[in-house]
C-alpha positions in Angstrom: -89.1 -44.7 -54.7 -88.7 -46.9 -57.8 -90.3 -50.3 -57.7 -89.5 -53.5 -59.4 -92.0 -52.9 -62.2 -90.6 -49.4 -63.0 -87.1 -50.8 -63.4 -88.5 -53.7 -65.6 -86.8 -56.5 -63.8 -85.9 -59.4 -66.1 -85.1 -62.8 -64.8 -82.0 -64.3 -66.5 -80.3 -67.6 -66.3 -78.0 -66.6 -63.5 -79.1 -63.6 -61.4 -81.5 -61.5 -63.4 -81.2 -57.8 -64.3 -83.0 -54.4 -64.4 -83.2 -53.3 -68.0 -84.1 -49.7 -67.2 -81.7 -49.2 -64.3 -78.7 -48.4 -66.5 -80.6 -45.7 -68.4 -82.0 -44.2 -65.1 -78.5 -44.0 -63.7 -77.1 -42.3 -66.8 -79.9 -39.7 -66.9 -79.5 -38.9 -63.2 -75.7 -38.5 -63.5 -76.2 -36.2 -66.5 -78.7 -34.0 -64.6 -76.2 -33.6 -61.7 -73.5 -32.5 -64.1 -75.7 -29.8 -65.7 -76.7 -28.4 -62.2 -74.2 -25.7 -61.1 -72.4 -26.6 -57.8 -73.1 -24.2 -55.0 -70.2 -24.1 -52.5 -71.3 -23.3 -48.8 -71.0 -19.7 -47.8 -68.4 -20.1 -45.0 -68.3 -16.3 -44.3 -72.0 -16.1 -43.8 -72.0 -19.1 -41.6 -69.2 -17.6 -39.5 -71.1 -14.3 -39.2 -74.2 -16.2 -37.9 -72.2 -18.1 -35.4 -70.4 -15.0 -34.2 -73.7 -13.1 -33.8 -75.2 -16.0 -31.8 -72.0 -16.1 -29.6 -72.2 -12.3 -29.0 -75.9 -12.6 -28.0 -75.2 -15.5 -25.7 -72.2 -13.7 -24.1 -74.2 -10.5 -23.7 -77.0 -12.4 -22.0 -74.6 -14.4 -19.8 -72.5 -11.4 -18.7 -75.0 -8.5 -18.7 -78.5 -9.8 -18.3 -78.2 -13.2 -16.5 -76.3 -11.8 -13.4 -79.1 -9.2 -12.8 -81.8 -11.7 -13.5 -80.3 -14.1 -11.0 -79.9 -11.4 -8.4 -83.5 -10.3 -8.8 -84.8 -13.8 -8.7 -82.6 -14.6 -5.8 -83.9 -11.7 -3.7 -87.5 -12.4 -4.8 -87.3 -16.1 -3.7 -85.7 -15.0 -0.4 -88.4 -12.5 0.3 -91.2 -14.9 -0.5 -89.7 -17.7 1.6 -89.1 -15.4 4.6 -92.6 -13.9 4.4 -94.3 -17.3 4.5 -92.0 -18.6 7.1 -92.7 -15.6 9.3 -96.4 -16.0 8.8 -96.3 -19.7 9.7 -94.2 -19.0 12.8 -96.5 -16.2 13.9 -99.5 -18.5 13.4 -97.9 -21.3 15.4 -97.0 -18.9 18.2 -100.5 -17.5 18.3 -102.0 -21.0 18.4 -99.6 -22.0 21.2 -100.5 -18.9 23.2 -104.2 -19.4 22.9 -103.8 -23.1 23.8 -101.9 -22.0 27.0 -104.7 -19.7 28.1 -107.5 -22.1 27.2 -105.8 -25.1 28.9 -104.9 -23.3 32.1 -107.8 -20.9 32.6 -110.9 -21.6 30.4 -111.0 -25.3 29.8 -112.3 -25.9 33.4 -113.6 -22.7 34.8 -114.6 -24.2 38.1 -111.4 -26.3 38.5 -109.1 -26.1 41.5 -106.9 -22.9 41.4 -103.9 -25.1 42.3 -104.5 -27.2 39.2 -104.8 -24.1 37.1 -101.5 -22.8 38.5 -99.9 -26.1 37.7 -101.1 -26.0 34.1 -100.2 -22.4 33.7 -96.6 -23.0 34.8 -96.0 -26.5 33.3 -97.1 -25.6 29.7 -94.4 -22.9 29.2 -92.0 -25.1 31.1 -92.4 -27.9 28.7 -91.9 -25.6 25.7 -88.7 -24.1 27.2 -87.3 -27.5 28.0 -88.0 -28.6 24.5 -86.4 -25.5 23.1 -83.2 -25.9 25.2 -82.9 -29.6 24.4 -83.4 -29.2 20.7 -80.8 -26.4 20.5 -78.3 -28.5 22.5 -78.8 -31.6 20.3 -79.0 -30.0 16.9 -76.9 -26.8 17.0 -75.8 -24.6 19.9 -75.2 -21.8 17.4 -78.9 -21.2 17.3 -78.7 -19.7 20.9 -79.3 -16.0 21.2 -80.5 -13.2 19.0 -78.4 -13.5 15.9 -77.9 -9.8 15.1 -74.6 -9.5 17.1 -73.2 -12.5 15.3 -74.4 -11.3 11.9 -72.7 -8.0 12.6 -69.5 -9.9 13.2 -70.0 -12.0 10.0 -70.6 -8.9 7.9 -67.5 -7.4 9.5 -65.5 -10.1 7.6 -65.1 -12.6 10.5 -65.9 -16.2 9.7 -68.0 -18.0 12.4 -67.8 -21.7 12.1 -71.1 -23.6 11.5 -73.1 -20.4 12.1 -74.8 -20.3 8.6 -75.6 -24.0 8.2 -78.8 -26.0 7.6 -78.5 -27.6 11.1 -78.4 -24.1 12.7 -81.4 -23.1 10.6 -83.5 -26.1 11.7 -82.5 -25.6 15.4 -83.2 -21.8 15.2 -86.6 -22.2 13.5 -88.1 -25.0 15.6 -86.7 -23.9 18.9 -87.8 -20.3 18.2 -91.4 -21.3 17.9 -91.3 -23.1 21.3 -89.4 -20.3 23.0 -91.6 -17.4 21.9 -94.7 -19.5 22.4 -93.8 -20.1 26.0 -94.9 -16.5 26.9 -91.5 -15.4 28.1 -90.6 -11.8 27.2 -88.5 -12.6 24.1 -89.0 -11.7 20.5 -88.3 -13.3 17.1 -86.9 -10.3 15.2 -83.2 -10.9 15.9 -83.5 -14.7 15.4 -85.3 -14.0 12.1 -82.4 -11.9 10.9 -80.2 -14.9 11.5 -82.6 -17.3 9.8 -82.9 -15.1 6.7 -79.1 -14.9 6.5 -78.8 -18.7 6.7 -81.3 -19.1 3.8 -79.4 -16.5 1.7 -76.1 -18.2 2.4 -77.4 -21.7 1.5 -79.1 -20.3 -1.6 -75.9 -18.6 -2.7 -74.1 -21.9 -2.4 -76.6 -23.5 -4.7 -76.7 -20.6 -7.2 -72.9 -20.7 -7.4 -73.3 -23.7 -9.8 -75.2 -21.4 -12.2 -73.4 -18.1 -11.7 -69.8 -18.0 -10.5 -70.4 -14.4 -9.3 -72.0 -16.0 -6.2 -68.6 -17.5 -5.2 -67.3 -13.9 -4.7 -67.0 -13.1 -1.0 -67.9 -9.4 -1.4 -71.0 -10.2 -3.4 -72.1 -12.7 -0.7 -71.7 -10.1 2.0 -74.0 -7.8 0.0 -76.6 -10.6 -0.2 -76.3 -11.2 3.6 -76.9 -7.5 4.2 -80.0 -7.7 2.1 -81.1 -10.8 3.9 -80.9 -8.9 7.2 -83.3 -6.3 5.8 -85.6 -9.0 4.6 -85.6 -10.6 8.1 -86.7 -7.4 9.8 -89.3 -6.4 7.3 -91.0 -9.8 7.1 -91.6 -9.6 10.9 -93.4 -6.2 11.0 -94.5 -5.6 7.4 -92.2 -2.6 7.5 -89.9 -2.5 4.3 -88.5 1.0 4.7 -87.8 0.7 8.4 -86.5 -2.9 8.0 -83.9 -1.8 5.5 -82.7 1.2 7.6 -82.8 -0.8 10.8 -80.7 -3.6 9.4 -78.1 -1.1 8.1 -77.9 0.6 11.4 -77.4 -2.5 13.5 -75.1 -4.5 11.2 -73.0 -2.0 9.2 -70.6 0.7 9.9 -70.3 1.6 6.2 -72.9 0.6 3.7 -72.5 0.4 -0.1 -75.2 2.4 -1.8 -75.1 0.0 -4.7 -76.6 -2.6 -2.5 -79.6 -0.5 -1.6 -81.8 -1.9 -4.3 -81.3 -5.5 -3.0 -82.3 -4.6 0.5 -85.4 -2.6 -0.5 -86.6 -5.1 -3.2 -86.3 -8.0 -0.8 -87.8 -6.0 2.1 -90.8 -5.0 -0.1 -91.3 -8.6 -1.3 -91.1 -9.9 2.3 -93.4 -7.3 3.8 -96.0 -7.4 1.1 -96.3 -11.1 1.1 -96.3 -11.2 4.9 -99.3 -9.0 5.1 -100.9 -10.6 2.0 -100.8 -14.0 3.7 -102.9 -12.5 6.5 -105.5 -11.6 3.9 -105.5 -15.1 2.5 -105.5 -17.1 5.7 -106.9 -14.8 8.4 -109.9 -13.4 6.5 -108.7 -9.8 6.7 -110.4 -7.5 4.1 -107.3 -5.9 2.8 -103.6 -5.2 3.5 -103.3 -3.1 6.6 -100.8 -2.2 9.3 -99.8 -4.8 11.8 -100.9 -2.7 14.8 -103.4 -0.3 13.2 -104.2 2.9 15.2 -106.9 5.5 14.8 -105.5 8.8 16.1 -107.0 12.1 15.0 -105.3 13.0 11.8 -106.4 16.7 11.9 -105.1 17.6 15.4 -103.3 14.7 17.1 -101.5 16.7 19.7 -101.0 20.3 20.9 -97.6 21.9 20.5 -97.3 22.3 24.3 -97.3 18.5 24.6 -93.9 18.4 22.9 -92.4 18.9 26.3 -94.1 15.8 27.5 -92.8 13.9 24.5 -89.3 15.2 25.1 -89.6 14.0 28.7 -90.5 10.5 27.3 -87.3 10.7 25.3 -85.2 11.4 28.4 -86.9 8.6 30.4 -86.5 6.2 27.5 -82.8 7.1 27.2 -82.2 6.5 30.9 -84.2 3.3 31.0 -82.3 2.0 27.9 -79.0 2.7 29.6 -80.2 1.0 32.7 -81.4 -2.0 30.7 -78.1 -2.6 28.9 -76.1 -2.0 32.1 -78.3 -4.4 34.1 -78.1 -7.1 31.4 -74.3 -6.8 31.3 -73.9 -6.9 35.1 -76.3 -9.8 35.4 -74.2 -11.9 32.9 -71.0 -10.9 34.7 -72.5 -11.8 38.1 -73.4 -15.3 36.8 -69.9 -15.9 35.5 -68.3 -14.8 38.7 -70.2 -17.5 40.7 -67.9 -20.3 39.6 -69.6 -23.1 41.4 -73.0 -21.9 40.1 -71.5 -21.6 36.6 -70.1 -25.2 36.7 -73.5 -26.5 37.9 -75.3 -24.8 35.0 -72.7 -26.1 32.5 -73.2 -29.6 33.8 -77.0 -29.3 34.1 -78.1 -26.9 31.3 -81.8 -27.2 32.1 -81.6 -25.8 35.7 -81.3 -22.2 34.8 -84.2 -22.1 32.2 -86.4 -24.0 34.6 -85.9 -21.5 37.4 -86.5 -18.5 35.2 -89.6 -20.0 33.6 -91.1 -20.9 36.9 -90.5 -17.5 38.4 -91.9 -15.6 35.5 -95.0 -17.8 35.0 -95.7 -17.7 38.7 -95.6 -13.9 38.8 -97.9 -13.6 35.7 -100.4 -16.2 36.9 -103.7 -14.3 36.3 -105.4 -15.7 39.4 -102.5 -14.6 41.6 -100.4 -11.4 41.4 -100.5 -11.6 37.6 -103.9 -9.9 37.7 -102.1 -6.7 38.8 -99.7 -6.7 35.8 -101.8 -7.9 32.9 -100.2 -11.4 33.1 -102.7 -13.0 30.8 -101.9 -10.9 27.8 -99.4 -12.0 25.1 -97.0 -9.4 23.8 -99.1 -8.7 20.6 -102.3 -8.4 22.7 -100.5 -6.0 25.1 -99.4 -3.8 22.2 -102.9 -3.6 20.8 -104.2 -2.4 24.2 -101.3 0.0 24.8 -101.8 1.6 21.3 -105.5 1.9 21.8 -107.1 5.3 21.3 -109.2 4.8 24.4 -108.3 6.9 27.4 -108.0 4.3 30.2 -108.3 6.8 33.1 -111.8 7.8 32.0 -113.1 4.2 32.1 -115.3 3.1 35.0 -113.7 0.9 37.8 -113.8 -2.9 37.3 -116.9 -3.6 39.4 -119.0 -1.1 37.4 -117.4 -2.0 34.0 -118.2 -5.6 34.4 -121.8 -4.8 34.8 -122.2 -2.0 32.2 -119.8 -2.9 29.4 -120.3 -5.8 27.0 -117.7 -8.5 27.3 -116.6 -8.4 23.7 -115.9 -4.6 23.8 -112.4 -3.2 23.8 -113.1 -1.1 26.9 -114.2 -4.2 28.9 -111.1 -6.1 28.0 -108.9 -3.1 29.0 -110.5 -2.7 32.4 -110.3 -6.5 33.0 -106.6 -6.7 32.2 -105.3 -3.3 33.4 -107.9 -2.0 35.9 -106.9 -3.9 39.1 -106.1 -2.1 41.4 -105.8 0.8 39.0 -104.1 1.5 35.6 -101.1 3.4 37.1 -100.1 0.6 39.5 -100.7 -2.0 36.8 -98.6 -0.2 34.2 -95.8 0.3 36.7 -95.7 -3.4 37.8 -96.0 -4.5 34.2 -93.1 -2.3 33.2 -90.9 -3.4 36.1 -91.6 -7.1 35.4 -90.8 -6.7 31.7 -87.7 -4.8 32.4 -86.3 -7.4 34.8 -87.3 -10.6 33.0 -86.5 -9.4 29.5 -82.8 -8.8 30.5 -82.8 -12.3 32.2 -84.7 -14.1 29.4 -82.4 -13.0 26.6 -79.5 -14.7 28.5 -81.2 -18.1 28.4 -79.7 -20.8 26.1 -82.5 -20.5 23.6 -83.2 -18.4 20.4 -84.3 -15.0 21.7 -84.7 -11.5 20.4 -84.7 -8.3 22.4 -86.3 -5.8 20.1 -90.0 -6.5 20.6 -89.9 -7.0 24.4 -88.2 -3.7 24.7 -90.7 -2.2 22.3 -93.6 -3.4 24.5 -91.8 -2.0 27.6 -91.4 1.4 26.0 -95.1 1.4 25.0 -96.0 0.8 28.6 -93.9 3.6 29.9 -95.2 6.0 27.2 -98.8 4.9 28.1 -98.1 5.7 31.7 -97.0 9.2 30.9 -99.9 9.6 28.5 -102.5 8.6 31.1 -100.9 10.9 33.7 -101.2 13.7 31.1 -104.9 12.8 30.5 -105.5 12.8 34.2 -103.7 16.1 34.8 -105.5 17.8 31.8 -109.0 16.2 31.7 -110.3 18.9 29.4 -107.2 18.7 27.1 -104.3 21.0 26.5 -105.6 24.3 25.0 -108.8 22.4 24.1 -107.0 19.5 22.5 -107.9 16.1 24.1 -104.8 14.2 25.2 -104.4 10.8 23.4 -102.5 8.4 25.6 -102.1 6.0 22.8 -99.9 8.4 20.9 -97.7 8.6 24.0 -97.4 4.8 23.9 -96.3 5.0 20.3 -93.6 7.6 21.1 -92.4 5.6 24.1 -92.1 2.4 22.1 -90.0 4.0 19.4 -87.9 5.9 21.9 -87.0 3.0 24.1 -86.4 0.6 21.2 -84.1 3.2 19.6 -82.3 3.8 22.9 -81.5 0.1 23.6 -80.5 -0.6 20.0 -78.9 2.8 19.2 -81.0 3.2 16.0 -83.1 6.1 14.6 -85.0 3.8 12.2 -87.3 2.6 15.0 -89.3 5.8 14.3 -89.9 4.7 10.7 -90.8 1.1 11.9 -93.4 2.6 14.2 -95.0 4.6 11.4 -95.2 1.5 9.2 -96.5 -0.7 12.1 -99.3 1.7 13.0 -100.1 2.9 9.5 -100.2 6.6 10.7 -97.6 9.4 10.7 -99.6 11.8 12.8 -97.0 11.7 15.6 -93.9 11.9 13.3 -92.6 15.1 15.1 -92.9 13.8 18.7 -91.5 10.4 17.7 -88.4 11.9 16.1 -87.8 14.2 19.0 -88.1 11.4 21.6 -85.9 9.0 19.5 -83.2 11.6 19.0 -83.1 12.5 22.7 -83.1 8.9 23.9 -80.3 8.0 21.4 -78.2 11.0 22.5 -78.4 9.9 26.1 -77.8 6.1 25.6 -75.0 6.6 23.1 -73.1 8.8 25.5 -73.5 6.3 28.5 -73.6 2.8 27.2 -73.1 0.7 24.0 -76.1 -0.7 22.2 -77.5 -4.0 23.4 -76.0 -5.8 20.4 -72.5 -4.3 20.9 -72.8 -5.2 24.6 -73.6 -8.9 23.6 -70.6 -8.8 21.2 -68.4 -7.8 24.1 -69.9 -10.4 26.5 -69.4 -13.2 23.9 -65.9 -11.9 23.1 -66.6 -11.8 19.4 -64.3 -9.8 17.1 -65.4 -6.2 16.7 -64.1 -2.8 15.9 -65.1 0.0 18.2 -65.7 3.5 17.0 -63.2 6.2 17.6 -64.0 8.3 20.6 -64.8 11.8 19.4 -63.3 13.6 22.4 -60.0 11.8 22.3 -56.9 12.5 20.2 -55.0 9.4 18.9 -51.4 10.2 18.1 -50.6 6.7 17.0 -49.3 5.2 13.8 -49.0 1.7 12.3 -45.5 1.3 13.7 -46.9 2.0 17.2 -49.6 -0.7 17.2 -48.2 -3.4 14.8 -47.2 -6.9 15.9 -43.5 -7.4 15.3 -43.4 -11.1 16.4 -44.1 -12.4 12.9 -44.7 -15.8 11.5 -44.2 -15.9 7.8 -43.2 -18.2 4.9 -40.6 -17.7 2.2 -39.7 -19.3 -1.1 -36.8 -21.1 0.5 -37.5 -24.1 2.6 -38.9 -27.6 2.7 -42.2 -29.4 3.1 -41.0 -30.5 6.6 -40.8 -26.9 7.7 -44.2 -26.3 6.3 -45.5 -29.2 8.3 -43.9 -27.6 11.4 -45.6 -24.3 10.6 -49.0 -25.9 10.3 -48.5 -27.8 13.6 -47.2 -24.9 15.7 -49.4 -22.0 14.4 -53.1 -21.6 13.6 -53.3 -18.4 11.6 -55.8 -18.3 8.7 -53.2 -17.0 6.3 -49.5 -16.3 6.2 -47.4 -13.7 4.4 -45.1 -15.0 1.7 -41.7 -13.3 1.3 -38.8 -13.9 -1.0 -36.1 -14.8 1.6 -35.6 -14.5 5.3 -32.9 -11.9 5.1 -34.6 -9.5 2.7 -38.2 -10.3 3.6 -39.7 -8.6 0.5 -43.5 -9.2 0.6 -44.6 -11.2 -2.4 -48.1 -12.1 -1.4 -50.2 -14.1 1.0 -51.2 -17.8 1.2 -54.1 -19.1 3.1 -53.7 -21.9 5.6 -56.1 -24.0 3.7 -54.0 -23.8 0.5 -50.8 -24.6 2.4 -52.4 -27.6 4.0 -53.7 -28.8 0.6 -50.2 -28.3 -0.8 -48.7 -30.6 1.9 -51.5 -33.1 1.5 -50.9 -33.4 -2.2 -47.2 -33.9 -1.7 -47.6 -36.6 0.8 -50.6 -38.4 -0.7 -48.5 -41.1 -2.4 -46.8 -41.9 1.0 -50.2 -42.2 2.7 -51.6 -44.5 0.0 -48.5 -46.7 0.1 -48.8 -47.0 3.9 -52.5 -47.8 3.7 -51.7 -50.6 1.2 -49.2 -52.2 3.5 -51.6 -51.8 6.4 -54.5 -53.2 4.4 -52.6 -56.3 3.3 -51.7 -57.1 6.9 -55.3 -56.6 8.0 -56.6 -58.9 5.2 -54.2 -61.6 6.4 -55.5 -61.2 10.0 -59.2 -61.2 9.0 -58.7 -64.3 6.7 -58.1 -66.1 9.9 -55.3 -68.4 8.9 -54.8 -69.5 12.5 -58.5 -70.0 13.0 -58.5 -68.0 16.2 -59.9 -64.7 14.9 -62.9 -63.3 16.8 -65.5 -60.7 15.9 -63.8 -58.3 18.5 -60.5 -58.8 16.8 -61.9 -58.1 13.4 -63.6 -55.0 14.8 -60.3 -53.8 16.1 -58.7 -54.3 12.7 -61.5 -52.3 11.1 -61.0 -49.5 13.6 -57.4 -49.4 12.6 -58.4 -49.1 8.9 -60.9 -46.4 9.7 -58.3 -44.5 11.6 -56.2 -44.4 8.3 -58.9 -42.4 6.5 -57.3 -39.2 5.2 -57.9 -36.2 7.4 -59.6 -34.3 4.6 -62.5 -36.8 4.8 -62.4 -36.8 8.6 -62.9 -33.0 8.6 -66.2 -33.5 6.7 -67.6 -35.6 9.5 -66.6 -33.2 12.2 -63.2 -34.2 13.6 -62.0 -30.7 13.6 -59.9 -31.0 16.7 -57.2 -32.9 14.9 -54.2 -31.2 13.3 -54.4 -30.3 9.7 -52.1 -33.1 8.5 -50.8 -35.6 11.0 -47.8 -37.8 10.6 -48.0 -41.2 9.0 -47.5 -42.7 12.4 -50.6 -40.9 13.6 -52.7 -42.4 10.8 -51.4 -45.9 11.2 -51.0 -48.4 14.0 -48.0 -50.7 13.3 -47.5 -54.2 14.7 -44.2 -55.6 15.8 -43.8 -57.6 12.6 -44.1 -54.5 10.4 -41.0 -52.7 11.6 -39.3 -53.2 8.2 -42.0 -51.5 6.2 -42.4 -48.8 8.8 -38.7 -48.0 8.6 -38.8 -47.8 4.8 -41.8 -45.5 5.0 -40.0 -43.3 7.5 -37.1 -42.9 5.1 -39.4 -42.1 2.3 -41.2 -39.6 4.4 -37.9 -37.8 5.3 -37.0 -37.7 1.7 -40.3 -36.2 0.7 -40.3 -33.6 3.5 -36.8 -32.5 2.7 -37.8 -31.4 -0.8 -38.4 -27.8 -1.6 -41.9 -26.5 -2.0 -43.4 -25.9 -5.4 -45.7 -22.9 -5.0 -46.9 -23.2 -8.6 -49.4 -25.7 -7.3 -50.9 -23.3 -4.8 -53.0 -20.1 -5.1 -51.1 -17.0 -3.9 -52.9 -13.7 -3.3 -50.4 -11.3 -5.0 -51.9 -8.2 -3.4 -52.6 -8.5 0.3 -53.5 -5.3 1.9 -50.5 -3.3 3.1 -49.8 -0.3 5.3 -46.8 1.9 5.6 -45.2 2.6 8.9 -46.5 6.1 9.2 -50.1 5.3 8.5 -52.2 7.1 11.1 -54.6 5.4 13.4 -57.5 7.3 11.9 -56.8 6.1 8.4 -56.2 2.5 9.6 -59.6 2.6 11.4 -61.3 3.9 8.3 -59.7 1.2 6.1 -60.5 -1.6 8.4 -64.1 -0.4 8.7 -64.8 0.1 5.0 -62.9 -2.9 3.7 -63.8 -5.2 6.6 -60.2 -6.2 7.1 -59.1 -8.6 9.7 -55.4 -7.8 9.4 -53.0 -5.7 7.2 -49.3 -6.2 6.7 -46.9 -3.3 7.4 -44.1 -2.8 4.9 -41.1 -0.5 4.6 -40.0 -0.1 0.9 -41.5 -3.5 0.2 -39.9 -5.2 3.2 -42.3 -6.9 5.7 -41.8 -5.4 9.1 -45.0 -6.2 11.0 -48.8 -6.8 10.9 -51.7 -4.9 12.3 -54.6 -7.1 13.4 -58.1 -6.2 14.3 -57.3 -7.0 18.0 -54.3 -4.6 17.9 -56.4 -1.8 16.5 -59.2 -2.4 19.1 -56.7 -2.3 21.9 -55.2 0.9 20.6 -58.6 2.6 20.5 -59.5 1.4 23.9 -56.2 2.4 25.4 -55.1 -1.2 26.2 -52.1 -1.3 23.9 -49.3 -3.5 25.1 -45.8 -1.9 25.6 -43.5 -2.0 22.6 -41.1 -4.3 24.4 -43.7 -7.1 24.4 -44.3 -6.6 20.7 -40.7 -6.3 19.5 -39.4 -9.8 20.2 -37.4 -11.5 17.5 -39.5 -12.6 14.6 -40.3 -16.3 14.3 -38.9 -17.2 10.9 -40.5 -20.1 9.2 -38.2 -20.4 6.2 -39.3 -22.1 3.0 -36.0 -22.2 1.1 -35.8 -22.1 -2.7 -34.9 -19.2 -4.8 -37.4 -17.2 -6.9 
């Protein structure tokens, strides 16, 4: 930078001057003229920008979706693994506190006080669980797998995948399972995992629009179900297969990697957390067994394992039947049902008191291992120790150390003898598991049934060990292996799944009994499938959720779309007014409506959802509502100003209520007023006083003018390709299409003309033989015309 000295500043009479500045400027300009001008290379710049654009587009379209999917599943697996570990830890702490408080805190206390503590502790937990669910979200009640099966079927369940339901399900589940009632957390955890996946997908939608796609979200929910199962047992392979069997009729193979990746992440971190926080040496199976790997069973024992499969199949059928009949019996007692609906706590209190009284260890509970939790019972039942060879209790208490496994087995199962105890234990679990899963609390059925099957298998195994004390052909009988087979067989029988065999192998860490397990599971499934639906399908029927039954293999269906379709149609066309649209929304409640060109030709153009039609009407009448609110607001302001001096706080509050009642229904729906019609009249939104008859009449005229105008469908989204069937589409093909595509309805057309609609309910009634006569389905169509030409 030049300075004053360099430019040789000379002070003159007026302003002064730089004597060297002129020469410097001349030299600088000359140098610029001699330097050749280099124009910018526009083509090179465009090539660089195009290359950058291609890289960004390739990353956003090819790499980012897969990265987001991988990260999405990874985060889901990690969160579910740690949530499962925390819930298991809390349940274990609550169970230990129950035993210490009731039995070991005061060993010399009065037995009546011990009984009171033993009963009251679970009772408080159950009451808390029931209260919390009723206050926060009643959608947290039950297992969750039947509802997720319905959701993946394409049926939307209101408020089922919300944060409120997640909070209610998680907290109430800890209290319910910790109460020692025979319920599990596997089904509820599938629901919890699905809620987290749904909420995450809503958040990720802001980053990747792919997550706004319904089909993609269903794939994520299917993967979340697998994560929910695997993060409970540390069984990734069995978790994926089990989730597919219980939630899907048809499964897209392209979604396999999501399920397995999420299941592996969840199972790995679930067991890794045990190493970090429970001082385990390494990652091991959840219920580790130690059967002989070289010769675990003799071939002649396969008949006994097949017998376990038969028994498990029959017991599974009896369990599902008993649960269904029990629920029906409760509903038939109308006075009883009304009492329970009015006082929701009575039924859980009765069940809890009965169960805890029967399992009280100082009472009859000592004859059915009442002190053991479900996890502790599984560890004993899978034990490689032969119980029938142990000494009787009075000798074992003297000869065996208290910290030995044999001592604990004799103390819990040896009174009066192991066979009576196993029978009573099985009967109690059978009865109260079916009752407990009907309580208004989060409750799973898989693990209690798993424990029941292990007890039945152990009973057969101990009988074999007693009958063959020297073994079968020299091979010592291992009753623990029979317990593993029984657990897998009964769980598979009740849920109609084969994957329980894989779950058992991952739970125990051994596949020594792979052949007996597979034989028993296949036999039990064959019996239960022929006689009863699965427990999840039975609950779907009891709750009257939308479902699609399987076609019966021994029945021939000579039916077509024209035989089962509904001919009493409600549709919209391009030729009518907003007033007729308002009538349509008030008189019908369908989720979508077919759009035709005209009432006489009825050529199907597309489908419009109820939400879009309602938004169309709302936009058209918004100016009218705003004008009415301004008139109402001016009058309210005059009232509140208190010109007469006689306004009171109550009067002002009434005025504010009127103004609140004028809030648009679109805002009211956010805060839960879903029982109102979609778009009420102006008179419904406003309360008019006698001095406002003039403005009200003007608004009525304006409303009539607006409602008489023809609808502009250019402002609404129209599905141009709703699914269509022809009249001669067979029932077999319709069933396959509804199953694979998860359809809720399909329109029936004849040369493009709309003639009917087949709904999920119609298809279900046709399969079950409950189809209504054609006379009831062929009434004249209800024509909601929307008149304007194409």
